[in-house]
C-alpha positions as CSV (number, residue, x, y, z in Angstrom):
1,M,-24.7,-1.9,-1.9
2,T,-23.9,0.5,0.7
3,N,-23.2,4.1,0.6
4,T,-20.3,4.3,3.1
5,Q,-17.1,5.7,2.7
6,L,-14.8,3.3,1.5
7,K,-11.6,1.7,4.0
8,I,-8.2,2.7,2.2
9,G,-5.3,0.6,3.8
10,I,-2.0,2.8,3.5
11,I,0.0,-0.3,3.8
12,L,3.9,0.8,4.9
13,G,5.9,-1.4,3.1
14,S,9.4,-1.9,5.2
15,T,9.8,-3.7,8.4
16,R,13.8,-2.6,8.7
17,D,15.3,-0.4,11.7
18,G,15.7,3.0,10.4
19,R,12.9,3.0,7.9
20,V,11.4,6.2,6.2
21,S,8.3,4.5,5.0
22,P,6.2,5.6,8.6
23,Q,7.3,9.2,7.2
24,V,5.9,8.9,3.7
25,G,3.1,7.2,5.2
26,E,1.7,9.7,7.7
27,W,2.2,12.2,4.9
28,I,0.1,10.3,2.5
29,K,-2.5,10.0,5.0
30,T,-2.4,13.7,5.9
31,V,-2.8,14.4,2.2
32,A,-5.5,11.9,1.9
33,D,-7.8,13.3,5.3
34,E,-7.8,16.0,3.8
35,R,-10.2,15.2,1.0
36,G,-12.7,13.3,3.5
37,D,-13.7,10.9,1.0
38,A,-12.8,7.7,2.1
39,R,-11.7,6.2,5.6
40,Y,-7.9,6.0,5.3
41,E,-5.6,3.9,8.3
42,I,-1.9,3.4,8.1
43,V,-1.5,-0.6,8.2
44,D,2.3,-1.4,9.4
45,I,3.5,-4.9,8.6
46,S,5.9,-4.8,11.2
47,E,3.1,-4.9,13.6
48,Y,1.9,-7.9,12.6
49,N,5.3,-10.3,13.1
50,L,4.8,-12.3,10.3
51,P,6.9,-15.6,9.6
52,F,8.4,-16.7,6.1
53,V,5.6,-18.0,4.0
54,G,5.3,-21.8,4.4
55,T,7.1,-22.2,7.6
56,T,3.8,-22.9,10.0
57,D,0.4,-24.0,9.8
58,G,-0.9,-20.7,8.8
59,T,-2.9,-20.1,12.0
60,D,-0.2,-17.9,14.0
61,P,-2.1,-14.7,15.8
62,G,-0.1,-12.3,13.4
63,I,-1.5,-13.9,10.0
64,V,-4.7,-14.5,11.4
65,A,-4.9,-10.6,12.4
66,W,-3.2,-10.0,8.9
67,N,-6.2,-11.3,7.3
68,D,-8.7,-9.7,9.4
69,K,-7.0,-6.5,8.9
70,I,-6.9,-7.1,4.9
71,N,-10.4,-8.4,4.5
72,E,-11.8,-5.4,5.9
73,L,-10.4,-3.1,4.0
74,D,-11.9,-1.9,0.5
75,G,-8.7,-0.6,-1.1
76,F,-4.9,0.3,-0.5
77,V,-1.7,2.8,-1.3
78,F,1.2,0.4,-1.0
79,I,4.3,2.5,0.1
80,A,7.0,0.5,-1.6
81,Q,10.7,0.7,-1.3
82,E,13.0,-0.3,-3.8
83,Y,15.1,-2.5,-2.2
84,N,17.8,-4.3,-5.1
85,H,15.8,-3.2,-8.0
86,S,12.4,-4.5,-6.4
87,M,10.3,-4.3,-3.5
88,T,11.2,-5.9,0.1
89,G,11.0,-9.0,1.0
90,A,8.9,-8.4,4.0
91,L,6.3,-6.7,1.8
92,K,6.1,-10.1,-0.8
93,N,6.1,-12.1,2.4
94,A,3.0,-10.0,4.0
95,I,1.1,-10.3,0.4
96,D,2.0,-13.8,-0.2
97,H,0.3,-15.3,3.2
98,L,-3.1,-14.0,1.8
99,R,-5.2,-14.5,-1.2
100,E,-8.9,-13.9,-1.2
101,A,-8.3,-11.2,1.2
102,W,-7.2,-9.1,-1.6
103,H,-9.0,-10.2,-4.5
104,D,-11.7,-7.5,-6.0
105,K,-10.2,-4.4,-4.6
106,A,-8.4,-1.0,-6.1
107,A,-4.4,-0.2,-4.9
108,G,-2.1,2.7,-5.5
109,I,1.6,2.5,-5.0
110,V,3.6,5.4,-4.1
111,S,7.5,4.4,-4.1
112,Y,10.4,5.8,-3.7
113,G,14.1,5.2,-4.2
114,S,17.6,6.0,-5.7
115,T,15.6,5.8,-9.1
116,G,11.7,6.9,-7.3
117,G,11.1,3.4,-6.6
118,A,9.5,2.7,-10.1
119,R,11.5,-1.1,-10.5
120,A,10.1,-1.8,-7.0
121,A,6.8,-0.8,-8.4
122,E,6.6,-2.4,-11.6
123,H,7.5,-5.7,-9.6
124,L,4.6,-5.0,-7.2
125,R,2.0,-4.7,-10.3
126,G,2.4,-8.3,-11.3
127,V,2.2,-9.8,-8.0
128,L,-1.2,-7.6,-7.3
129,A,-2.7,-8.7,-10.7
130,E,-2.0,-11.9,-10.1
131,L,-4.3,-11.5,-6.4
132,K,-7.2,-9.9,-8.5
133,I,-5.9,-6.2,-7.3
134,A,-6.9,-3.4,-9.6
135,D,-3.5,-0.9,-9.5
136,V,-4.3,2.3,-10.4
137,R,-2.5,4.4,-13.6
138,I,-1.2,7.6,-11.2
139,H,2.1,6.3,-9.6
140,P,3.5,9.1,-7.3
141,T,7.2,8.5,-7.3
142,F,10.0,10.3,-4.6
143,S,13.6,10.6,-4.9
144,L,15.9,9.5,-2.3
145,F,17.9,12.3,-3.3
146,T,15.4,15.4,-3.7
147,D,12.4,14.8,-1.7
148,F,14.6,13.2,1.2
149,E,16.5,15.6,3.6
150,N,20.3,13.0,4.1
151,F,18.4,10.3,2.5
152,T,16.5,10.3,6.1
153,T,13.9,12.9,6.7
154,F,10.8,12.8,3.7
155,K,10.4,16.5,2.6
156,P,8.5,15.9,-0.4
157,A,8.3,18.8,-2.7
158,E,5.0,20.1,-3.0
159,L,4.1,19.2,-6.8
160,H,4.0,15.7,-5.7
161,L,0.2,16.7,-4.1
162,V,-1.0,16.5,-8.2
163,N,-0.1,13.1,-8.2
164,V,-1.2,12.0,-5.1
165,N,-4.4,13.2,-5.0
166,G,-5.0,11.9,-8.7
167,M,-3.4,8.4,-7.6
168,L,-6.6,8.6,-4.7
169,D,-9.0,9.7,-7.4
170,Q,-8.3,6.6,-9.4
171,V,-8.3,4.0,-6.1
172,I,-11.6,5.7,-5.1
173,Q,-13.1,5.3,-8.4
174,W,-12.0,1.8,-8.8
175,G,-12.7,1.1,-5.3
176,T,-16.1,2.3,-5.6
177,A,-16.7,0.3,-8.6
178,L,-15.2,-3.0,-7.3
179,R,-17.3,-2.7,-4.1
180,P,-20.4,-5.0,-5.9
181,L,-18.2,-7.6,-6.7
182,R,-17.3,-8.0,-3.0
183,I,-20.4,-7.6,-1.9
184,S,-21.8,-10.3,-3.6
185,E,-19.6,-12.8,-2.6
């Protein structure tokens, strides 16, 4: 087993014009980078131009690049926004393109929406379980009413730092515990 730091991808779960997930993701990355316990990076699904699952033979350059990116990561923080009581179609589509690349990795979920994105996170948890991703218990939630100025500018209250750091602690713990399963394959 290697002693190198884990690589954690902060996955932006929206591709919509005017989305705020990049703001949330960058804030999470800033908090995470201050910890120095892993290598964190933003992974923006919009950059992969993924087709709808099942509409191609799976050899599209975007799908290949997406698979390569997820394969190189040890864990994830999903930035999940709630659309119509669930996660975005773009996030579900991106997840569904892969299978083994997700296996035996840890994930945290950060959600936002009118109810903190809780329903999106609950739907996402079921999908992650099917893909052998261990999602952690601590789940930071952000309200469009109190953590965003005019619903567009992310301004989280300082109290969220406790949950974000707790979630990251758990992602690192679980990611480290699951690493031998991936190395032995």
